[in-house]
C-alpha positions in Angstrom: 41.1 65.8 115.7 40.3 62.4 114.1 38.4 60.1 116.4 40.6 57.0 116.1 38.2 54.9 118.2 35.4 55.7 115.7 37.7 54.5 112.9 38.4 51.3 114.9 34.8 50.5 115.5 34.1 46.8 115.3 30.6 46.8 116.9 28.7 48.2 113.9 30.2 46.1 111.2 29.6 42.9 113.2 26.1 43.9 114.2 25.4 44.5 110.5 26.7 41.0 109.6 24.7 39.4 112.4 21.5 41.1 111.2 22.1 40.1 107.6 22.9 36.5 108.6 19.7 36.2 110.7 17.6 37.7 107.9 16.3 40.6 109.9 15.7 42.8 106.8 13.6 40.0 105.2 11.5 39.7 108.4 10.8 43.5 108.4 10.1 43.8 104.7 6.4 43.6 105.3 6.3 46.0 108.3 7.5 46.6 111.8 7.9 43.8 114.3 8.8 43.7 118.0 12.2 42.5 119.0 10.6 39.5 120.8 8.7 38.5 117.6 11.9 38.9 115.5 13.9 36.9 118.0 11.4 34.0 117.9 11.3 34.1 114.1 15.1 34.0 113.6 15.9 31.8 116.7 17.8 34.4 118.6 17.8 35.9 122.1 15.5 38.9 122.3 17.6 41.0 124.6 20.8 40.5 122.6 19.0 41.1 119.3 17.5 44.3 120.7 21.1 45.6 121.4 22.1 44.7 117.8 19.1 46.5 116.2 19.5 49.5 118.4 23.2 49.8 117.4 22.2 49.7 113.8 19.3 52.1 114.4 22.0 54.7 115.5 23.4 54.3 112.0 20.1 54.8 110.3 19.5 51.2 109.1 16.5 50.5 111.3 14.0 52.7 113.2 12.8 52.0 116.7 9.5 52.8 118.3 7.9 51.7 121.6 4.6 49.9 121.7 2.4 49.3 124.7 2.8 45.9 126.2 -0.8 45.0 125.3 -0.3 46.1 121.7 2.8 43.8 121.5 0.6 40.8 122.5 1.7 40.7 126.1 -0.8 40.5 129.0 -0.8 43.6 131.3 -0.2 42.9 135.0 -3.3 42.2 137.1 -2.4 44.9 139.6 -0.1 47.9 139.4 1.5 49.2 142.6 1.5 52.7 141.3 -1.4 53.5 138.9 0.6 56.5 137.6 3.6 54.4 136.6 4.1 54.0 132.8 3.1 50.7 131.4 5.8 48.3 130.1 6.8 48.7 126.5 8.2 46.4 123.9 10.7 47.8 121.4 9.5 47.6 117.9 11.8 47.9 114.9 11.2 48.9 111.2 13.3 48.8 108.1 14.7 52.2 107.1 14.9 53.1 103.5 18.7 53.0 103.6 18.5 49.3 104.8 16.5 48.0 101.8 19.8 47.2 100.1 20.1 44.4 102.6 17.4 42.6 100.7 19.7 42.3 97.7 20.9 38.7 97.4 24.4 39.8 96.4 24.7 42.0 99.5 23.5 39.1 101.7 26.2 36.8 100.1 28.9 39.3 100.9 27.8 39.8 104.6 26.4 36.5 105.7 28.6 35.2 108.5 27.6 31.6 107.8 28.9 31.8 104.2 31.9 33.3 102.3 31.1 36.7 103.9 32.1 35.3 107.3 35.3 33.9 106.0 36.2 37.2 104.4 35.3 39.2 107.5 37.3 37.0 109.8 40.3 36.9 107.5 41.0 40.5 108.5 42.2 39.2 111.9 45.2 37.9 110.0 46.2 41.2 108.5 49.1 41.8 110.9 50.8 38.5 110.0 50.1 39.2 106.3 51.7 42.7 106.5 54.7 41.4 108.3 55.4 38.6 105.8 53.7 39.8 102.6 52.0 36.4 102.5 48.4 35.3 103.4 47.9 34.0 106.9 44.4 32.7 106.1 45.5 29.2 107.2 46.3 30.4 110.6 42.7 31.3 111.2 40.9 28.5 109.3 43.5 25.7 109.2 43.8 25.6 105.4 44.8 28.0 102.6 41.8 29.7 101.0 41.4 27.5 97.9 41.9 24.3 99.9 39.4 25.6 102.5 36.8 26.0 99.8 37.4 22.5 98.6 37.0 21.2 102.1 33.7 23.1 102.7 31.4 22.8 99.8 28.8 25.1 101.4 31.3 27.9 101.7 32.5 27.2 98.2 29.0 27.5 96.8 28.4 30.9 98.4 31.8 32.1 97.0 30.9 30.9 93.5 27.5 32.7 93.8 29.2 35.9 95.0 31.7 35.8 92.2 29.3 34.6 89.5 26.6 36.2 87.3 24.8 37.7 90.3 26.6 41.0 89.5 24.8 41.4 86.2 25.1 40.0 82.7 28.6 39.4 81.5 29.9 41.9 78.8 31.1 40.0 75.7 33.0 43.0 74.4 36.3 42.1 76.1 38.8 43.0 73.4 40.5 46.4 73.7 39.8 47.4 70.1 36.8 45.2 69.4 38.8 43.3 66.9 37.1 39.9 66.5 38.3 39.4 62.9 40.0 36.0 62.6 38.8 34.8 66.0 37.2 31.4 65.7 38.3 29.7 68.9 38.4 31.1 72.5 39.7 29.5 75.7 38.4 31.1 78.9 41.1 30.4 81.4 39.8 30.2 85.0 36.4 31.2 83.7 34.4 29.8 86.6 30.9 28.6 85.7 31.3 30.0 82.2 29.1 33.2 82.2 31.6 35.3 80.3 32.3 32.6 77.7 28.6 32.0 77.3 28.1 35.7 76.6 31.0 35.7 74.1 29.6 32.7 72.2 26.0 34.0 72.2 27.2 37.3 70.6 29.2 35.5 67.9 27.7 32.4 66.4 30.8 31.6 64.4 33.0 31.2 67.5 33.6 28.1 69.6 34.9 28.1 73.1 36.6 26.0 75.8 36.2 26.7 79.5 39.2 25.8 81.8 38.6 25.6 85.5 38.8 23.2 88.5 36.1 20.5 88.6 34.3 22.1 91.6 33.7 25.3 89.8 33.4 24.1 86.2 30.7 21.6 87.1 28.1 24.3 86.9 29.1 25.5 83.4 27.1 23.0 81.4 23.9 24.5 82.7 25.1 28.0 82.0 26.0 27.1 78.4 22.6 25.3 77.9 20.7 28.3 79.2 22.6 30.6 76.8 21.9 28.3 73.9 25.6 27.7 73.1 26.1 24.2 74.5 26.9 22.9 71.1 29.8 25.3 70.7 31.2 25.1 74.2 33.5 22.4 75.8 34.7 22.1 79.4 38.2 21.2 80.5 38.2 20.5 84.2 41.8 21.2 85.1 44.1 23.7 86.9 45.4 26.6 84.8 48.8 25.9 86.2 48.8 22.8 84.0 49.2 22.9 80.2 46.2 24.6 78.5 44.4 23.6 75.3 46.8 24.7 72.6 46.2 26.5 69.3 43.2 28.7 70.1 42.9 32.2 68.6 42.2 33.9 71.9 42.9 33.1 75.6 40.8 35.1 78.1 41.9 35.8 81.6 39.1 37.6 83.3 39.6 38.7 86.9 42.1 35.9 87.5 45.5 37.4 88.1 44.4 39.5 91.1 43.8 36.3 93.0 47.5 35.4 92.9 50.9 36.7 93.9 53.4 37.8 91.2 55.1 34.4 90.8 51.8 32.5 90.4 50.4 35.2 88.1 53.4 35.0 85.9 53.1 31.2 85.8 49.5 31.5 84.6 50.5 33.9 81.9 53.3 31.6 80.8 50.8 28.8 80.4 48.7 31.1 78.2 51.7 32.1 76.2 52.7 28.5 75.6 49.2 27.5 74.5 48.8 30.6 72.3 51.8 29.7 70.2 52.7 31.9 67.2 49.3 33.1 66.3 47.2 33.3 69.4 46.3 36.3 71.6 46.1 36.6 75.4 43.6 39.2 76.8 43.6 40.1 80.5 40.3 41.5 81.5 39.4 43.4 84.7 42.8 43.0 86.6 44.3 46.4 85.8 43.7 49.5 87.9 43.5 52.7 85.9 44.7 54.8 88.9 46.5 53.8 92.1 45.4 50.3 93.2 42.5 50.3 95.7 44.1 49.6 99.1 41.0 47.9 100.6 40.6 45.4 97.8 44.3 44.9 97.6 44.6 44.1 101.3 41.6 41.8 101.1 43.3 39.9 98.3 46.4 39.7 100.4 44.8 38.3 103.5 42.7 35.8 101.5 45.0 34.4 98.9 48.2 36.5 98.7 46.9 38.3 95.6 46.9 41.9 94.8 45.3 44.6 92.7 47.9 45.9 90.2 48.5 49.1 88.2 48.7 49.0 84.5 52.5 49.2 84.7 52.7 46.3 87.1 50.5 44.1 84.8 52.6 45.0 81.8 55.7 44.0 83.8 54.2 40.6 84.6 53.3 40.2 80.9 56.9 40.8 79.9 58.3 38.4 82.5 55.9 35.7 81.1 57.3 36.0 77.6 54.4 38.1 76.2 54.3 41.5 74.5 51.5 44.1 75.0 49.9 44.8 71.7 46.8 46.8 72.7 45.4 48.3 75.9 41.9 49.6 76.7 40.0 50.8 79.8 39.1 47.2 80.9 41.6 45.0 79.1 45.2 44.4 78.0 45.9 42.4 74.9 49.2 40.5 74.5 51.0 38.1 72.1 53.8 35.7 72.7 57.0 37.7 72.2 58.2 35.3 69.5 55.1 36.0 67.4 55.6 39.7 67.3 57.9 41.1 64.6 59.5 44.5 64.8 58.4 47.0 62.1 
């Protein structure tokens, strides 16, 4: 029989987040330390921290050993009532091999309670309201909708941008389903964040120029990204919402991991803006927002509680495309290519 209480465990996930937020793995990277030493280093209560680390030790993330009080730097009592009684010990913890992943900056960003990781974790408390209504209840927990909350808290926004940014590895410039770059001279990256994907596209194709479109808070970091990639002379930045009219007349409009952050009506509105701007000759390419198999329930639910978005199957993405006045012309494992319906002629 399934242990439903084990499935409902909240202790271990929160102990893990607390340990990451306090930087315990970094403190243990050079060797074991006592709980008292760790607590002093991370400004925590030694007794409470011991419970946290023991809980994680049961899951194989840390190992515990006992040291004699004298070895832990504590003075032994002057007199012992019973000479045969064991001496006091101080719990000492070490980093297990399985916990070395906690030293990865991307993992820390995702689990740090003081940053976006804390917002994401606490958003799950609104799941019941979201399931009942089909709408995000993020504002019930934090007072503002997700995007407005980021605008109001720059430190949270910064950790979100870092989590979503190039920390996941270099951007892949091969975004077209058939690799057909013939005739592409201008690219607009819609909702492209700090520009890492557009920079990779331009670096790989010296004949292409590009425009990044995103909100000022995010796009402000793009100039540095373009300069580092050596493409600043071929990249421009438009600080605006993608719900507003987009720069018109480009050959290619990229939407990379954008639509999943929005419900169907908003996603359709974004696609319509792309279709309007693409005109008769432009293409719209949706990257990374199509699930090959059934949508992942965990990521889909996280999108729901945060922003009301969702992970979509290929068929659901194609349905959105049609509603927005676009026609699918090519598909690939990672991308869907479309054209405005008026620009596609029947054979």
